[in-house]
N, C-alpha and C positions, 0 to 999 in steps of 0.2 A: 732570399733571409726568409726565415721563418720565425723571428722574431721581433714584435716592434714595441718603439717605446725607447726612453729615454731613463728615467728614474724609475716610473714604473715601469715594467715592461711584460708583454706577456707572448711564450712561445708557445704555438701550437705544431699538433704534431697529428699524425692518421690519413687515412682516404676513405673516399665513398663506399666503398665497398671491403676497407679491411675489417679487423675487428673490434676497434674502438679507435675514436678520434679522442684527443685529451688537449690539455693545454698546463702551462704552469705561469702561474700569477707570480711577481716576483717586483718587491719593491712597496706594498703596502705596510701601512707604518703599525707598527705593534697596538694593543688594547682596543682596538676595532670590534665592535659586536657584527657578527655576521652571522646575516639574516638567510638560512639558507632557503626558505621559506620563498622570497624573492626572488632569488637567482633561479630556483625551478620557475617560477612564475614567468617571468622572462626567455628561457627558454621555451613554456608553453605557448609564448605571443609566436615565438618562429617557426614551432614545430610542424613537419607535416601532417599531409594526411585530415585536417579538419575541416574541409568545405570544401567543393565543385572549384572552389577560385585557384587552388594550389594543389600541387603534386599530390598524389595517391600514395606513394610512399607513406607508409603508420610506422615510424618511429616515436617510441615512447620518450626520448631525450632527458632520460632521469640520470642526475649529473651523481657521481659517487668524489668524495673528497676525499683525497687520503695523504695531506699535510698541511700544513701552517695554520693550522687553528688547535686551540685546547678549550673544552669549555665552552666554545663557542665563539671564542676570539682570538683575533688574529695575534700570533705569535711572533713577527716581523719574518719569519721565514719563507722560502717560498712555497706558494697554495698549489699543489695538484690536483687536478682533476682528469675526472673522462668521461666521455659518453660513449654505451656500446652500443655498436648496429647488431639491429635485430631481424631486417625488413627488408635486406638485398635481395635484388635479383639479378644474382650476374647474368644467365642465361640470357634475360633479354637483348645483352649488348654482343650476344655473341659476332652476331653480322656487322659489327664493329670491330674484329681484331685487325682486318684488314684493311680498312679505310679507314680517311680522316673525314669528320663529322663540320661538315661548313658552318662558318660561327664559332666554333669551339679550339679550345687550345687542342685539340691532338694536332694539327702540324706543327706547329710551333714547341710544343711538349718534345716532341719526337728529333725535331730539327736539333734544339740543344741539348738533351740528353740519349740518344739514341736510343730510346726504348719508350715505352708510355706504356701506361693502364689502360686499357679499354676501357674495361668495367665503370662506364659513366664520367670518366676523368682522373680517375684517380684521386691525385693530389689537387687538382683544379678543378675540381667539383665543389659546387657552392656548399656543399655538407660539411666542410670545414670550418663554415661560418657560424657554425649551433657552439663553436668555441670562443666567437669573439664574443656572441651573446652574454653566453658565461662571462668570461673576462669582463666586460664592459657592463654588467650588473655588480660584482665585485666594485670598480671604478665607484659606481655610482652610491654605495653604503661609503665610501669616502667621502661623493660629490654631497652627501646628503648632511654630513655634519657641518657642513658650510650654507645650508639651504640652497646648493646650485640645481638647477633641475634641466633635463634634456628631455625637448618633446618633438615627436617627428609624427608626420600623418601623410599619407599621398593626396599627394595635391592633383595628378592628373594622371590619367590613361590615355593614351593613345590622343587623342586629339577633343577628350571632353576634360574638362577642368571642374573645380570645385568653385561652387559660388558663395564658399564662405570659408573662414579659418576656423575651424573648432576642433581643438587638441580632443577636448573631454567627448566628443562625436565619435573622432576615428580612436578612440581606447574601447568602444565598442562597438566600433562598424566590424562586417564579418571581414574588408577589406582593408581596413584603416586608412577608409578616405576622410577626407577634411569636410567633406560634404559633396552633395550630389552624387552621392552613393550608388541609387539606384541604375542611375544613366553610366555610372562606371563599371559596375556589373555588367550591363548589356554589352559593353564593349569588349569586357573579357569572354561573356561566354560566346559573342560571335565571333571573335578570333580560336577559339577553343571549338566551335561547332564547324569553323572553316581550315580545323586541321590544321590551325596557324599559332600565331603567338600575336603580344602587343606591350609596346613600350609603356614606359611610367616614371611623373617626376617627384618626386619626394621632398618634401618641405620639411625643415629640422630647424627650430628654436632652443638654442642654450639662454635659459633665464638666469638673472643673479648672480653670475659670473663677476668677481671682481678687476677692475681697471687692472693692467697691470703683467695680463698672463701673454705668454710668447716669449722667444728666446733670437733677438736679429743679433745676426743678420741672417743667420743663415738654418736656423729654426723658427721663423715668426711662424706667429697661430695661424695665421690664413693658409701660408703654407701648408703646415703639420695637418689641419682639416683636413684640406683639399687630397694631399697623399694619404691621407688615411679610407676617405671617401671613396678615392679611384682606384684604391685598394681591394673595393668589394667588385668580388664577380657582377660582372653585365654593365658595372657605371662608367660612361663613356664622358660627362662631362659636369662638373660642379661649379654652383655660384654660388658668389657670398655677397651679399648686401644686393644693391640693385642689378649684380651681375651683368648680365650682355647689354643690357638698356642702360649701361653707364657709357657704353663706347658709341651710345646714339645720343649723348646730350654735351651740356654745356657744364662748366666748371661752378657756374654760379648757380644751375641748378643742381648740379650733383652734390655740391659743397654741404655739410652739415652744418649750419650756422649754430650759435649758442650764447645764449645767456645766462641770467644768475642763476635761472634752474634746471639747466643744464643743457641738451642737444633740442634742437628744432626738428630734426629729422634724423633718419638713421639709415641712409642710401649706403654707406659702406658695410653696413652688417655687421655693427660692434666691433671692429679691429679698426685701428689708423695705424699703418706703418710697423705691420705684423704683429701689434698687442693690444689687445681686449680695452675696450674703451670704457666698460660699465653699460649701454649699453643691450640690448638682445641681441645676442650671434645671431645671425640670419642664412642659412644656409639649404641650397635645393641640390639633389641629386639626379641627375638624368640617367635611368636605368634603359640598356636597348633592350628590342623585344628577346626573347627566350630563344636561344639559337636554336633549341631543341624544339624542331616540328614534324607533325607529320604528313608532310608533303612528298613525292618523290624527287630527287635534289641531285646535281650532277656532284662531283667531288675524284677524287683521286685517293687509288689505294697506294699501298706501303712499295709497288715496283711504279707507280709514277704513271700508274695507268687510268685514262678515264673511267668513270663507273658511275653506273645510276644505284641509288638504293632509298630506302625506307626507313626511316626510325619506328623501333619500337622502345617500349618503357611506359616510364611514368614522370610526367615533368610538368613543370609551373605553366601555364598560358600566360603569365604574368609575374617576373620575377620579383619589381618594384612591389608587390607586396607586402612579401615577404623580407624585401630585402629593406624595407622601411623598420623594421625591428634590427637591425644591424645596422643602420644609419645610425639610429639612438646610440649601439653599443660603441661605435668606433669614435664615435665625439666624444662620448664619458672616458674613455680611454685616453684622449688625446685632453678634454680638460683637465683631469684628474693627473694626469703626467706634469703640462704646465703648472698646475697647483703647487708641485713639490716641486717644480726646479726652479719657481719663483722665493721660494720661502729661505734660500740663502741670496737674495739678490742683491738684499741691503744689508752693510752692516748692522744696523739697528736690529733688525732680525735675529742674527747671530748673537748679540751681545743679552737679547732676552733668553735667548736659552743656557749662552756658559758666562754672562757675567753675572 
């Protein structure tokens, strides 16, 4: 499927080495002021080619909006937009025409569709996530109306973890680190110098989300968030609240007790029974090492024969760095969608509109 969401939907199109990538976001209410500079600034945060810690592919990632706005205000119509690709180097992938790259979707896409775009993975490339970032920026403009904020930062790279949780620090960090930036940079540089790659953990927090978001039983908020984050290229695990630590403890420790002032802890990560509790929503996304590495590897060709090959091209040594921006976007889309879905949950809400 290429469409995400229920009430607020994002449909994306395009390939890594195609003419353009683009999207259509539908369901944003009319009358919302759309700050295109903010949307572009979010794309700039994900944009490749900005440092030695990301791919050298130099794309401007300038968004062009075609519909759904009038004088800078949303009309309620679908908002169509695109980003044109300008810095493809398709010849770098010529040696992949007949082989499957280990760790990539080449093999599975070929088995599913019977053919594939060998130039950077085509549709399976993380290039598409620029459109998700743009869609998430549109969603944030709606969330701003309700003072809801989504924050993300790199909590760990390899076995190096942050010594603090500082989202303001992450905003100004070259690698969006929450802390311990220099040690994390060293881990990325070492992997790159070894012609290898390294994994990462991204911490995200949603602040000021109201209680009541989530559509049980089969579209729970935690399930929707986990699906959205697992849908990002390279994410292999998602934790909510205490996450895997909850399986190591007792109910007497894990339960979030309450008093007149509210919850005394937040092991649930702001979600109970698939519905937001009003506490901070806390998530961790675990990114695998970039499968694109510059070491000789064994693989199969289209004829099923074992071959050795070495990769060429331009690739992120740590996909979790730019992935943190994508995680923010996907969470924004989920929270905005749930906000709209929740609006009709109670009769009293409908009567406020139609009474």
